[in-house]
N, C-alpha and C positions, 0 to 999 in steps of 0.2 A: 540511434538512440531507440531505447526498449519501450514501447507502449504497455502502460500499466491498465489494468481495469482499476477504478477509484470509485470511490463516494461521491464524486461529483457527477455521476451521470445523470443526465435531464432527458426525460422524456415528455415531448408535450404535443399536442395535436393541432397545435397553431403554427406561425412562423415563431422560428426561434428568436430569443434574445441571446444575442451572440455575447459571452462573454471571454475576457481574457483570462489565461492560467494564472492563478496567483502562488501555486504551491509546487510548481515546477511539473504538474502532471497535465496529460491531456483533458479536455473536456468535449464531451461528446453529447450532441443534441441532436434533435429529431424536427423535420418538416411534416408538415400535415400528411405528405405523401409517403411518411414513414422513410425517407432518405435520410440516413446520418449525415450530419454535419460535425467535423472535427475540427477542434482549433488546438493546435501544438505550439508548446512552450517556445519552440525557435523557428515557429512559421509566423509570418505578418498577418495571414489572412485566414478565416474558416476555410476549409476544404471538404471536399466528398471523399467517400471512402476510397475510391477509385485514384483521386489525386493523391491522398494520403500514401498510398501504396507506392506511385511514383515519386513522392517526396524521399520517402526511404530508402528506395533505391538509389536515387541520387545521392543522398546522405551517405550511405554505405560507399557507394562509387566515388565521393570525394575525400573518404578516409576520416569522417567526423564520426561514425557511429562507434559506441563503445562496445568493448569486447571483453568478456570476463575470462581470465585464465587463472588455473591452479596447478600448481607443481609441487609434489612432496619428494625430498631426497632421501629415498630409503637406501640405507646401506652404511654409508659414513657417519660417525657420530655427528650430533647436532652441531657443535661447536665447529667442526671442521668443514660441513657446509655451509653454516654461516659466514665464516672468516673468508671463503673461496667465492660466495656469493657478492660480498662486497667489494673483493679483488676484481670480480668480473665486471661490476657495474663501473667501478673507477677503469678498468680498461676500457670498456667500449665508450662511456660519455665522458671520460677524463674525471678529472679530482673535483667533487661537489663538495658543499655543506649542508647538513640537514638540521635545518632550524631546531632549537631546544623546543619540545613540546611533550604535554602530559601522555601524549599516545605514542612517544616514541623513546627508546631506552638504547643507548649506545654503550657496549660493553667491550673492557678490555678482556682478550683472550690470551694466556700463556702459550707461546710456542716453544719454550724451552726451561731450562733452570733458571737463567739469570733473570733479574727483574726487568731489565730492558727487552728480553724476548717476548714480545707482545703485538698482537693485531687487534683489529676491532672487527665488531660484528654489530648489526643493526636489528632491533626487535621492535616492531611496531608498524605504524603508519606512515609512510612519506611519499614525496613526487619526487621525479628527476627534473632536471633543468629544462625548461620550456615546455613542460606538461601543463596541460588546463587544469582548474580546479577540481574537476568532476574526475580525473585520471590520478590512480594512485598504485601503490604496490605496499603490501601489509606480509610482514614475516614475522612468524612466532614458531615454538618449539611445541609440539603436541603430538599426542598418542594417535597411531593410526590403526584402527581395529582392535584386536587384542594382542598386538606385538609391540613394535619398538616406538619409542620418541624419535621423530625426525624433524628435520628443519622444513618447513611448510611456507610456501608461498603463496599469495592470492594477489591478484591485479586486475584493476579494472583500466584499459588502455583504450585509446582512440586507435581505429583501424590503421590509420597511418603511422603510428608508434608502436605497432605491434612486431615488425621487423626487428625493432631495437631490443625488444624485450627479449624475442626468442634469440636474439645473437647473446644477451647476457646470460639467459639460462642455460645455453649450449657452452659458453664460454667457462660458466661454473663448474658444469658437469667434468670439462676438459682439466679444470684447475684441481679439482677434487681427487681426479686420478692421477693427476701427474705433479702436483704439488702439494699434496696433501700435509697439514701440519703435524700428523702424527705418523705417517709412513717413515719405516726406518729409525723410529725412535721407542724408548722405552717409556711406557705410558700407564698409570695406575688409573683404572676407572670405576665408577659406582652407578650402579642404577636404583640407588635407594629411592630415589623420588618416584620412579616408575613402579616399585614394589608398594609403595605407600599411597600411590594415587594423587601425588599432590602436584603442583603446578614445578616447573623446572625452574630453582632458583641459581642463576649463574655465579652467585657469589661463593656456592657451596658445592654444587652439583658438577663444576667442570673437571674435566680430568686432570692429573698432575703428572709431572715427569720424573722419572727416576734417575739416580745417578747414572749417567754414561760414560764414566771412566772405565776404561778396557779393565776385565779382568780374565785372567788366565785358569784353565783349569789345573794349572802348575800350583795355582795358590790354595787349591782346595786339600785337604788331607783326605784323600782316597786310598781305599785298598787296592791292591794290583789289578784285582777281577773287575772292581767296578770301573776303574780308568779304562781298562781296556774295553769293557762294554760299552761305555760312553763313546769312546774314539771309533769303536766298530760299527754301533748300531745307532747311534744319534748324529755325532759330528759330521758325516757326509751328507745328511740332509741339509745342514745349514751350510756347507760350504761349497755343494756343486747339486744342487737340486735338480740341473737340467740331465744330468747323468743319470741320477737315480730314475727320473721320469721316462729318459730313454730306454732304462733297461725293464719298464713295466712295473716298477715297484710302486706299490701305494705311497703317496706323498701326503697322507694324513698318518700321523704315529702319535701314540700315547705312550707316556713313560711315568711310573709311580714310583716314587723314592719315599721309602720307609725308614723311620730311625727314631730315636729318642731326641728330646729337646736338647738343641746346641749341637747336634751331630754333624750337620753341615748341609743338611737338605736345601735350604735357603741359598746358601752360598754356591752351592752347585748349581742351583736353577739361575742365578745371577751370571754366574759365569757362562753359561750355555748362552744365556741372553746377550752379554755382551759378545759373544763370537758371532752369533746371529747378525746383531746390529753391524758388526763389520763388514756382513756380506749382504746389506740390505733387508734384513728382516725387521719386523714391527714385533715388539713384545708387548701385550696386553696383560697387566697385572690386576686380579680381581681383588678388589678392596674387602669384599665379603664373597663366603662360599656361595650364598644367596645370590650372587651376581653371576655364576658358572654359565649359565645357559644363554641370558643374553649377551655374555661376553663373547661365547661361541660364536651365535649369530653374527656380531660385529666383525669378528675376526674374518669370517668368509668374504667379507668386502676388503679387507687389508690382505690381500694374498701375500704368501711367505710371510707367515703370523705365528708367533710363540705365544701360547696362551698359559700364565702361571697361575695357579690356583693352590692356598696352602688348607690343610685341615681337610682335606677331601672326605675322610670319613665322617664328618660332622652332618653332611647333608646325605650319606649313603649308608648310615649305619643300619645293623638289624641282624638277626641270626640267620633268617632264612629269606627267599624272596616273597615270602606271604607278608612280609615286614613291609613291601615296598608302599610309597605313598604316592599321591599324584604327582607331587614336585619332584620325587626320585625318576617317575617314569617319564615325566616330561623331558628332564635332564639326560637319561638315557637316550631317549629317542632324538635328542639335539646331537648327542656325540654320533649315533649312528647316522643321522639323516640327512636329508638332500641339502641343507643349508651347508654342510662343511664337505658333502662329497667332492671328489675330485680337487680339493683345494690344498694348496701347500701349507699344511697346519701341524704344527709340533705342540702336543698338550703336555704340561708337566704339573703332575699332581702331588702332594706331599701328605704325609700321614704319620700321626704319634703313635697310631694303634691300627695296623692293619687288620688286626682280626675283628675289628667292629665293622668292615665293611661288607656290604651284603654280597653274596656270591656272584649275583648278576653283573655287578661292576667290574668284576675281575675276569671276566671272560675272555679268553683269546679272541682278538679282533677287537675289543676294547682297551685292553691293557697291553701293549705291545713289549714293553721292558719293564721288568721289575726288579729295583735296586734296593737292597738293605744296605744304607750308610751307617757302618759301623763306627764306633769311636775309634780315633786312630791307633794305630800300633806305633811301636818305636821307632820305625823307619819312616811312618810318615809324620811323626812329629819331628823328628830331625830335618826331614826335608822341610816341612813348613816354617820351622825357626831360620832355616837357611834363606829360603824366599823372602820372610819377612825381613830380615835383617838387610838383604840385598835392595829391598825397595826402601827401606828407611836409611840407605846409605851407612849403616851400622857394620862394625866387624866384630864378630862372635869371637871371642877368644878362649883357651882352655884346652886341654888336652882331651884325648878321646875317651878316656875313663870318666872325665867329667861329664862329657856329653852323654855317655850311655846311662851313667847315673840318674842324670836329670830327666831324661826321656822315660827311664824305666818308673821313676818315680812318678811322672805324670800319668803314664799308664796306669799304675796302682791306683792312682787318685781319679781315675776316668774321666780325665781331662777331656772335653771337646774342643772345637774349633774356636767357639766363642770365647772359651775360657783361656785358650793358649793365645788368643790375640790380646786379651785384657792383660795377660802375663807380660807380654812383650809392651805394651802400652805404659804399664806401671814401672817396668824397669827403666825404660827411657826417660818417664818422666822424674824419676828418682836420680837420674844420672844425665841432666840435661847438656851440662858441659862437656861431656865426653863424646867420643866418636866412635867406641867399642864397649862392648857389654860382655860379661864373664857368664858362664854357665851359673856361677853362685849369684850372680845378680838376680839372674831368671828365677832360682829358687827362693830367693828373698822376697821377689816380687809375686810368687805364687803363695808363699806362707801368709803375705798380708792379704790375700783374698781368701783364706780359710773360712772367717766367720761368715762372709758371702756364700760361700759353698755350704756351708752346714744349713744355713737358712735355706738355700734352695731345695736340700734334701729333705729337711723338715715339713716345708709347703708340697714337695713332692709326695711324701709318705701320705700327709693328711688327705690329700686328694686322691689318692689311692683307696683309702682305708673307707673314704666317705662314698665312693662311686664303686669298687669293685668288689661283688659278691665274696669270690674266693677268699681275698685277704681280709674282709671284714670277719669272715668264718674265723679266718686264721688269728686275728687279733683277738678275737674272743678267747679262743683256746691259749692263746699266748698270754692272757691275762689270767686266766683259771690257773694255769701252769706254775706261774709268778706268786699266786696266792692274794692277788687284787683284784676287786670288784669294781674299783674306781674307774673313771674315764681315762685317767694318766697313770698308770703301773708304772712302778721303778723299772728303768731299763738301763742296762749297764751297755757303755762302749760294743762289748763283743754281740749283745742282743740286738742292737742298731744295725752291725754288720751283717748279721744274719738275715734280719728285717729287709736290708736292701736288697741282699740277694735274691729273697723270694719276690720282692716287688718288681725285680728287673725281669723276673723269669715270667712273672704273670701278665708283664706288659711287653713281653718279647716282641719285637717288631717282626720277627719271622712268623709265618702263619703257622697255626696250630695243625697237627697233623689229625 
């Protein structure tokens, strides 16, 4: 029992008027000889200071003294720690019911893609079976210092129940390490609540799971050199990290995938993630580029971890190192720093405009592999169509000349991975009762997509002319040459083709020399 100083302190120069405590706090009074007399809530009679000391010693020896405990679970995602803390409590004390209370919230935490894949965690104050009314455990998710949100446990327990609490905490740590609900899975996370400085909202801020269906690199239309680079410099880290480590090779790698919209950057990352999952790797997808720094810190806990972050250029843009912001510096320090040092970590970053990335972020040792994901050539398209047909149990019929004509047509149309996938979907929808498709069916499906293709191109041109200085200057000159001062000069189809070529050159994914 902790003795607190109180406003009930009474000092008298005569015999004390002994009072029984009414507020749970001790009352201290004085005799004429100034010797204090202490009345305790749990003691039947007033006693001297010496007797009170003996009383507390006996109280602690008997196990009735209240012991405060605090534990914060740094490293794992808060929901991971919360689920495993409840698992640990039920393992140590057995299944128990927490009565409904305005101070307690029981939350369903998804553990997979299915609606039935979920477990519980508890936030708030509660007691374990057999505990007295002045004992409790209180759990919360809170900020620690200037860093991460963590699962936080505060407990007041009697000394005799302290071994039980310690066993629960130790068991929770073990469960998090060995039975994490996120380890070995593909998870999308957000730290928006942390950036905004608001309270964690379980209904909005919980991690979500990505499709876990296996995807092979063969399903991605990659050039021969890109496929070779991935097979040589990335896949060994995912399939045999122990061998890599035994050779003294750094187990922290970073690949930057550059290319236009729809070229296959995301599907390439998904394929690498899928291969990693097959070998026990965890993948953390950043919901926002602003979450990258905190995601990398979290990845340090989930060893053998892939971090996928798209639009890397939006946080690292600038013409020179003089343009570096504090957020940019913090991110670079995290990539380089002790949080991820000596960790089995693969970082996959994508960009639509590599030329806007500041030079410091592209230095050797930060970017280990740079791949330009080009639009697929004829061989890539042919391979992709065959893989997609086999996956859908569809037979492609037609002669070699028809196949070459279709592939050549799609190359000229600058068809990307996502567009080729949609062509196949439309061809199957138009011929649902059939188990085979002809190359002519695929050509018809692409022609039905042309209005959408043109819409995409127009939107792309508008974005370029409003954001790229060189292209704005070109458009001004273009209008002058066409004798138009309006915002929408008459443009012929051949003019559009020229404009597209210039747009592509200005936004080339290859670094400018």
